[in-house]
N, C-alpha and C positions, 0 to 999 in steps of 0.2 A: 145576660143578654146570653140567646141560643143563635147562634148560625146558622142556618140552611144554607146547604149544597145546592147548586143549581146541577141540571140536568144535562148540559149539553158541553162535550167536549172545552171546547174553547170558552165560554163563561166559564166552566169551572178553574181552568189556568189561568183567565184574568182573575179570578174572585181569591184565587191562591195565592197571584200577586200580589194585589192589593192587599191581603191579607199580611202575608210576609212583609211588603214593605211596608205596613205603620209600624209593624215591631220592631223592625231593623231600626227605623226613622226613632223609635221613642228609647233603644237601646242604643245610640249613636248619641241621644242628648243626654242618656243619661249616663253614657262614657264619658260626654265633653265636661258634661257637670262637675263631676265627680274627679274629673282628671286638674281641671284649672278651677275648684273650689279646698285644694288640701289644707291651705296655711289657716292657719289660727283667723277668726273674724276681728279678734281685737286685738289690739297692743298691747306693751306696757302699762303704758298711760292712759290707755283706757279702762282697765281693770283697777289699775289708781282712785281713781275719778270713782268709780262705781263704791268701790270700799270706803271712798267720803262720802260717799251720797247714804252710805247704810250708815254708818259712824254719825253722820246729820239727824237722819232720822229718829237713831235713837237719842241723841244729844235730845232732840225737840219732845220727847216721848219722855225725857229722864224728870226736862224741866217741870214739865205738866205734870207731874205727879210729885214735883217739889212743894208746890204752893201752897200756903198755910192757912188760906183763907178758908172758911166751909165750904167747901164742895167743888174745891177749883175755879171762885170766883175771881181771883184776885188776879193783878197785873202777869203773870208768869203763864197760871193756867189759861187764862182766855186772851195772852194780847203774846206774850214771846214765844210761850211752847207751839203754838199752833203757825206762827212765820216761818220756825226752822223747821216746821214738821213741811212745808210748804215748798221750803228752799228744799228738803232733801230731796223730794220728787222731781224738782223741777233738774235736779245736776244728773239725774241719769242721760237724757237729752241730750247734754254735750255730753257726753261720753261716749252716745253712740256716734255721733253724729263727726266726732271729731277726728280726723285722719293723719295715719300716720305718716312721717317725713321717707320713712321707708318704704312705703307701698309704691310714691308715689313714683 
């Protein structure tokens, strides 16, 4: 975006004021955002729950691969494994939404 400079002195000063105020508001917002959000976004329990979700996903895929039926058409490959994988995909929602007691 190219800025055009007004020809009149009063309008130029007003134009300059607008441009500087926009950048000042932006930098004040950035400073406030960086100042208030220095802490880690999640607590220890949140990361433990996320690790549990990854372990559950791996367990589900391992169970699906252990099916002894041809092409994985047994109970473990068609029912048990996919259900565990679905649970593994649902667990991170709880990890993200859980609040720490210290943050309150």
